[in-house]
ROGU-650455 format. One line per 10 residues: for each residue x, y, z of N, C-alpha, C. Coordinates in steps of 0.2 Angstrom, whole numbers, m for minus. Each point is the difference from the previous one (the first is absolute). Layout:
% ROGU-650455
X Y Z X Y Z X Y Z  ... $
END
This chain:
% ROGU-650455
4 m6 0 m4 6 0 4 6 0  7 m1 0 4 6 m1 m1 3 m7  2 7 0 0 3 m7 5 m3 m4  m2 m3 m6 4 m3 m4 m1 2 m8  5 0 m4 m1 2 m7 4 m5 m4  m1 0 m6 4 m5 m5 4 5 m4  5 m3 m3 4 4 m5 m4 1 m6  1 6 m2 m3 3 m6 m7 3 1  m2 1 7 m6 3 1 0 7 1  m4 4 m3 0 7 1 m5 2 6 $
3 4 5 m3 2 6 m4 7 m1  m6 0 2 m3 7 0 m4 1 6  m5 4 m1 m4 2 6 m3 m6 4  0 0 6 m2 m6 4 5 m5 2  6 1 m3 6 m5 2 4 3 5  6 4 m2 4 3 5 m2 7 1  m5 1 4 m2 7 1 0 2 7  m1 6 2 0 3 6 m5 5 1  m3 1 6 m6 5 1 3 4 6  m1 7 m1 3 4 5 m6 4 3 $
0 1 6 m5 4 4 3 4 5  m3 6 2 3 4 5 m2 m2 7  1 4 5 m1 m2 7 m8 m1 1  m4 3 m4 m7 m1 0 m3 m5 m4  4 m5 m3 m2 m5 m4 m3 2 m7  2 6 m2 m3 2 m6 6 m1 m6  m2 m2 m6 5 m1 m5 3 6 m2  7 0 0 4 6 m2 6 m2 m4  2 4 m5 5 m1 m4 7 2 4  5 m2 m2 7 1 3 3 6 m4 $
4 4 3 3 6 m3 6 m3 m4  2 m6 2 6 m3 m4 m1 m8 1  0 m3 m5 0 m8 1 3 m3 m6  4 m5 1 4 m4 m5 1 m7 3  2 m4 m5 2 m7 3 6 m3 m4  3 m5 4 6 m3 m3 m2 m8 0  3 m4 m5 m1 m7 0 6 m4 2  m1 m5 4 6 m4 2 m1 m7 0  5 m4 m1 0 m7 0 3 m2 7  m3 m4 4 3 m2 6 4 m7 m1 $
7 1 0 4 m5 m1 1 m4 7  m2 m7 m1 0 m4 7 6 0 3  6 1 m3 7 m1 3 2 m7 2  3 m1 6 1 6 5 6 4 m2  0 6 2 m6 3 4 m5 3 m5  m6 1 3 m6 2 m4 2 8 m2  m1 1 m6 1 7 m3 m5 2 m5  m1 6 0 m4 3 m5 4 3 m6  m3 m2 m6 4 2 m7 m5 4 m3  2 7 m1 m4 5 m4 m1 m2 m7 $
m6 0 m3 m2 m1 m7 m2 6 m3  3 2 m5 m2 6 m4 2 6 4  m4 6 m1 1 6 2 m2 0 8  4 4 4 m2 1 7 m6 4 2  m2 4 m5 m6 4 1 m5 m1 m6  m5 m4 1 m6 m1 m5 m6 3 2  m3 3 m5 m7 4 1 m6 m5 0  m4 0 5 m6 m5 0 m6 4 m4  m5 m4 m1 m6 3 m3 m5 2 5  m3 6 m1 m4 2 5 m8 1 m2 $
m4 m5 m1 m6 0 m3 m5 4 4  0 0 7 m5 4 4 4 3 6  m3 4 3 3 3 6 2 m5 5  6 0 2 2 m5 5 2 m7 m2  m1 m1 m6 2 m7 m3 6 0 m5  4 m4 1 6 0 m5 2 m8 m1  2 m1 m6 2 m7 m1 6 0 m5  4 m6 1 6 0 m4 m2 m4 m7  1 3 m5 m1 m2 m7 6 m3 m3  1 m7 1 6 m3 m2 m2 m7 m3 $
5 m2 m4 m1 m7 m2 6 m5 2  m2 m6 2 5 m5 3 3 m3 m7  6 1 m1 3 m2 m6 0 m8 0  m1 m2 m7 0 m8 m1 6 m3 3  6 3 1 6 m3 2 1 2 7  m5 2 4 1 2 7 2 m5 4  5 1 5 2 m5 5 m6 m2 5  m1 m6 1 m5 m2 4 2 1 7  m5 3 5 2 1 7 m4 6 2  3 3 5 m4 6 4 3 6 m3 $
m5 5 m1 2 7 m2 m4 5 5  3 6 0 m3 5 4 0 7 m4  m6 3 2 m1 7 m3 1 4 6  4 5 0 1 5 5 m3 7 m2  m5 2 4 m3 6 m1 3 6 4  1 5 m3 3 6 3 m5 6 m1  m2 3 6 m6 5 m1 1 5 6  m3 6 m2 0 5 5 m8 3 m1  m2 1 6 m7 3 0 0 7 m2  5 4 2 1 7 m2 7 1 m2 $
1 5 m4 7 1 m3 5 0 6  m1 3 6 5 1 5 m1 m6 5  m4 m5 m1 m1 m5 4 6 m5 0  1 m4 5 5 m5 0 m2 m6 m5  5 m2 m3 m2 m6 m5 m1 m6 3  m6 m3 m1 m2 m7 2 2 m5 m5  1 m6 3 2 m6 m5 m5 m6 2  m3 m3 m5 m4 m6 1 2 m5 m5  0 m6 2 2 m6 m4 m6 m5 m1  0 m2 m6 m5 m5 m2 5 m6 m3 $
m2 m6 2 3 m6 m2 m4 m4 m5  2 m4 m5 m3 m4 m4 4 m5 m3  m3 m6 m3 4 m5 m2 m1 m1 m8  5 m2 m3 0 m2 m7 1 m7 m1  m5 m4 m2 0 m7 0 m1 m3 m7  2 m6 m2 m2 m3 m6 m4 m6 1  m7 1 m2 m4 m6 1 1 m6 m4  4 1 m5 1 m6 m4 6 m4 3  4 3 4 5 m4 3 m2 m5 5  m6 1 3 m2 m4 5 3 1 7 $
6 4 0 4 1 6 m4 4 5  m4 5 m2 m3 5 4 m7 m1 1  m3 m6 m3 m7 m1 1 m2 m5 4  m4 1 5 m2 m5 5 m8 m1 m1  m2 m6 m1 m7 m1 0 m3 m2 7  m4 4 3 m3 m1 6 m8 m3 m1  m2 m4 4 m7 m2 0 m5 5 2  m6 m1 m2 m5 5 2 0 2 8  0 m6 3 0 1 8 6 4 2  6 m2 m2 6 4 2 0 7 m2 $
m3 2 m6 0 7 m2 m5 3 4  m6 m3 2 m5 3 4 3 2 7  4 m5 3 2 1 7 6 5 0  4 0 m5 6 5 m1 m3 7 m1  m6 1 m4 m3 6 m1 m3 3 7  m3 m5 3 m4 3 7 6 1 5  5 m3 0 6 1 5 3 7 m2  1 1 m6 3 6 m2 m5 6 1  m6 m1 0 m5 6 2 0 1 7  1 m6 4 0 1 7 6 3 3 $
6 0 m4 6 3 1 0 7 m3  m5 2 m3 m1 7 m3 6 0 m5  1 m5 m4 6 0 m5 m3 m2 m7  m7 1 0 m4 m2 m7 1 5 m5  1 6 1 1 5 m5 5 5 2  6 m1 m3 6 5 2 m2 7 m2  0 4 6 m2 7 m1 5 4 m5  m3 3 m4 3 5 m5 m1 7 2  m3 1 5 m2 7 2 5 3 5  3 6 m3 5 3 4 m3 7 3 $
1 0 7 m3 6 3 5 5 2  0 6 m3 5 5 2 m1 2 8  5 3 2 0 3 7 m1 m6 5  4 m5 1 0 m5 5 1 3 7  m1 m4 5 2 3 7 7 2 0  1 6 3 7 2 0 5 m4 3  m1 m4 5 5 m5 3 1 m6 m5  m4 m1 m5 1 m5 m5 3 2 m7  m1 7 m1 2 3 m6 6 m2 m3  6 0 4 6 m1 m3 1 m8 m1 $
m3 m4 4 1 m7 m1 m5 m2 m6  m6 2 m1 m4 m2 m5 3 1 m7  4 6 m1 2 1 m7 5 m5 m2  2 m5 4 5 m5 m2 m3 m7 0  m5 m1 4 m2 m7 1 m7 m1 m3  m3 5 m3 m7 m1 m3 1 m5 m6  m3 m6 1 0 m5 m6 m6 m2 m1  m3 0 m6 m6 m3 m2 1 m7 m3  m5 m4 2 1 m7 m2 m3 m5 6  m1 m6 m2 m3 m5 5 6 m2 4 $
m2 m1 7 5 m2 5 2 m7 m1  m5 m5 m1 1 m7 0 m1 m3 m7  4 m4 m2 m1 m4 m7 m5 m5 1  m3 m3 m5 m5 m5 0 3 m6 4  6 m2 m2 2 m7 2 2 1 8  1 6 2 1 1 7 m7 m1 4  m5 3 m3 m6 0 4 m3 m8 0  1 m3 m6 m2 m7 0 4 m4 6  7 1 0 4 m3 5 m3 1 7  m2 6 2 m2 2 6 m7 m3 2 $
m4 m1 m6 m7 m4 1 2 m7 2  4 m3 m3 2 m7 1 3 m1 7  4 5 2 3 m1 7 m6 1 5  m5 4 m1 m5 1 4 m5 m6 0  m1 m3 m6 m4 m6 0 4 m6 4  6 m1 m1 4 m5 4 m1 2 8  1 6 1 m1 2 7 m7 m2 3  m5 2 m4 m7 m2 2 m1 m7 1  3 m4 m4 m1 m7 0 3 m4 6  5 4 3 4 m3 5 m4 0 7 $
m5 5 0 m4 0 6 m6 m5 0  m2 m3 6 m5 m5 0 m7 3 m2  m4 m4 m3 1 m7 m2 4 0 m6  2 m6 m2 5 m1 m5 m4 1 m7  2 5 m4 m3 1 m7 5 0 m5  5 m5 0 5 0 m5 m2 m2 m7  m6 m2 m1 m3 m2 m6 m1 7 m4  m1 5 3 m1 7 m3 7 3 m1  4 m2 m4 7 2 m1 2 4 m6  m5 2 m4 1 5 m5 m5 5 0 $
2 6 m3 m5 5 m1 m6 m1 m3  0 m5 m6 m6 m2 m3 m5 m4 4  3 m4 4 m4 m4 5 m3 4 5  4 5 2 m3 5 5 m6 4 m2  1 3 m6 m6 4 m3 m6 m5 m2  1 m6 m2 m5 m4 m3 m4 m3 6  4 m3 5 m3 m4 5 m1 4 7  4 5 2 m1 4 6 0 7 m2  m4 3 m4 0 7 m1 0 5 6  m3 m3 5 m1 4 6 7 1 4 $
5 m3 m2 7 0 3 4 5 m4  m3 3 m5 5 4 m4 2 7 4  m4 2 4 2 7 3 5 m2 5  0 m5 4 5 m2 5 7 m1 m3  m1 m4 m6 7 m1 m4 3 7 m2  m4 4 m2 2 7 m2 3 4 6  m3 m1 6 3 3 6 7 m3 1  1 m6 0 6 m3 1 5 2 m6  m2 1 m6 4 2 m5 2 7 1  m4 4 2 2 7 2 5 0 5 $
0 m4 5 5 0 5 7 m2 m3  0 m5 m4 6 m2 m4 3 6 m4  m5 3 m4 2 5 m4 3 6 4  m3 2 5 3 6 4 7 m2 3  0 m7 2 7 m2 3 5 1 m5  m1 m3 m6 5 1 m5 2 7 m2  m5 4 0 2 7 m1 4 4 5  m2 m2 7 4 3 5 7 m3 0  1 m6 m2 7 m2 m1 4 4 m5  m3 2 m6 3 4 m4 2 7 3 $
m5 3 3 1 6 3 5 1 6  1 m6 3 5 0 5 7 1 m3  1 m2 m6 7 1 m3 0 7 m3  m5 4 0 0 6 m3 0 6 5  m1 m2 7 m1 5 5 7 2 2  0 7 2 6 3 2 m1 6 4  5 2 4 0 6 4 6 4 m2  m1 7 m2 5 4 m2 0 7 3  5 2 3 0 7 3 7 4 m2  m1 6 m2 6 4 m1 m2 7 1 $
4 4 3 m1 7 1 m7 2 4  m2 m5 4 m6 1 4 m6 m2 m3  0 m2 m6 m6 m3 m4 0 m7 0  m5 m3 2 m1 m8 0 m5 m2 m5  2 m6 m3 m5 m3 m5 m1 m7 2  m6 m2 2 m1 m7 2 m5 m3 m5  1 m6 m3 m4 m3 m5 m1 m7 3  m6 m1 3 m2 m7 3 m7 m1 m1  m1 m6 m4 m7 m2 m2 m2 m7 1  5 m4 2 m2 m7 1 m5 m1 6 $
0 5 5 m4 m1 6 m8 1 m3  m1 4 m5 m7 1 m2 m2 m6 m3  4 m4 m4 m3 m6 m3 0 m6 5  4 1 5 0 m5 6 m7 1 3  m2 6 1 m6 1 4 m6 m3 m4  0 1 m7 m5 m3 m4 0 m7 0  6 m3 0 1 m7 1 m4 m3 6  2 4 6 m3 m2 6 m8 0 0  m3 5 m3 m7 0 m1 m3 m5 m4  4 m2 m6 m3 m6 m4 1 m6 4 $
5 m1 4 1 m6 4 m6 m1 5  m2 6 3 m5 0 5 m7 m3 m4  m1 3 m6 m6 m3 m3 1 m7 m2  5 m2 m2 2 m7 m2 m1 m5 6  2 2 6 m1 m4 6 m7 m1 2  m4 6 m1 m7 m1 2 m3 m5 m5  2 0 m6 m3 m4 m5 1 m8 2  6 m1 3 2 m7 1 m4 m3 6  m2 5 5 m5 m2 5 m7 m2 m3  m2 4 m5 m6 m1 m3 0 m6 m4 $
6 m2 m3 0 m6 m4 m1 m6 5  3 0 6 m1 m6 4 m7 0 3  m3 5 2 m7 0 2 m5 m2 m5  1 2 m6 m5 m1 m6 1 m7 m1  5 m3 m1 1 m7 m2 m3 m5 6  1 2 6 m3 m4 6 m7 1 m1  m3 5 m1 m7 1 m1 m3 m4 m5  3 m1 m6 m2 m4 m5 0 m7 1  5 m2 4 0 m7 2 m5 m2 5  m1 5 4 m5 m1 5 m7 m1 m3 $
m2 3 m5 m6 m1 m3 m1 m6 m4  5 m4 0 0 m6 m4 m3 m6 5  m1 1 6 m2 m5 5 m7 m2 m2  m2 m7 1 m7 m2 0 m4 4 4  m6 2 m3 m5 4 4 m4 m4 5  m2 m6 m1 m4 m4 5 4 m6 2  m2 m2 6 2 m6 3 8 m1 1  2 m5 2 7 m2 1 2 m6 m5  5 1 m5 2 m5 m4 7 m2 2  2 m5 m3 7 m3 1 5 5 0 $
m1 5 m5 5 5 m1 m1 7 3  m6 1 3 m3 6 3 2 1 7  7 0 1 2 1 7 0 7 2  1 1 6 0 7 3 5 4 m3  m2 5 m5 5 4 m3 m1 0 m7  4 4 m4 m1 0 m7 1 m7 m4  m4 m2 m4 0 m6 m4 4 1 m6  5 m5 m1 4 0 m6 m3 m4 m6  m6 m3 2 m3 m4 m6 m7 0 1  m4 m3 m4 m7 0 1 m3 m5 5 $
m4 2 4 m3 m4 6 m4 m6 m3  0 m6 3 m4 m5 m2 m5 m2 4  m6 1 m2 m6 m1 4 m4 m6 m3  m1 m5 3 m3 m6 m2 m3 m4 6  m5 m4 m1 m3 m4 6 5 m3 4  6 m3 m3 5 m3 4 4 5 4  2 5 m3 5 5 3 m4 5 5  m7 0 m1 m3 5 4 0 m2 8  1 4 4 1 m1 7 m6 3 4  m4 m4 4 m6 3 3 3 4 6 $
END
């Protein structure tokens, strides 16, 4: 579900575009705006390679809307690309920088194409929506909070946070985790079986997947955190705790669901008891099989 294009495709309105608003959420044009195109070389180390001119002019069809009118060359290298937008709200404003990422893939190679089942696609889509990652925001708001202004001009990146294969992995981890709790439900070991046989379990599986997704992202941010101080000015970037807090909330919902799982299954088994009399199998407690009521087994 990431933004992908194929070699030879001409990009226009609705592809690599950006929408600008002022502090009151009203569409507004920029006093200055241009973009540059880069190929992200995987390395190591990972580096950006400038493609073409460093200052390209976008198309401005309506107030506040801009898009990059470019063509992906037929011979384009497959991989990750970035568009860096440079903009000023006013002539004397500080220049802001926004980044958009996209992929160039070749569907004929079969290397970048993954076929997911309908159930997997449904669950990944619902999980992405729950994580608020279903529509990468292309809206840039001028005048951010003062204490974030200097940071935002460097770290604002448009694009989805999690890839499809990552979300599917988190769903499978959650399903394994769920099956580990009593009663044993190991027969439901795929997303397809979950959706088709136990659709009421989809929400709890997503809660578990949210926990795994937040944990993975917090691990990434731990490597990026730092504290810096010079000349009496301090800069601290710390984000992992926010995702850990979300993970704890998701774990809490998952734990509540495991209790409901036990109680629900116990109730279902209890309703399977014979309704009348005492049979050979109708002992005191939930019956595992059908009770046998016949003149010989009936007890006066």
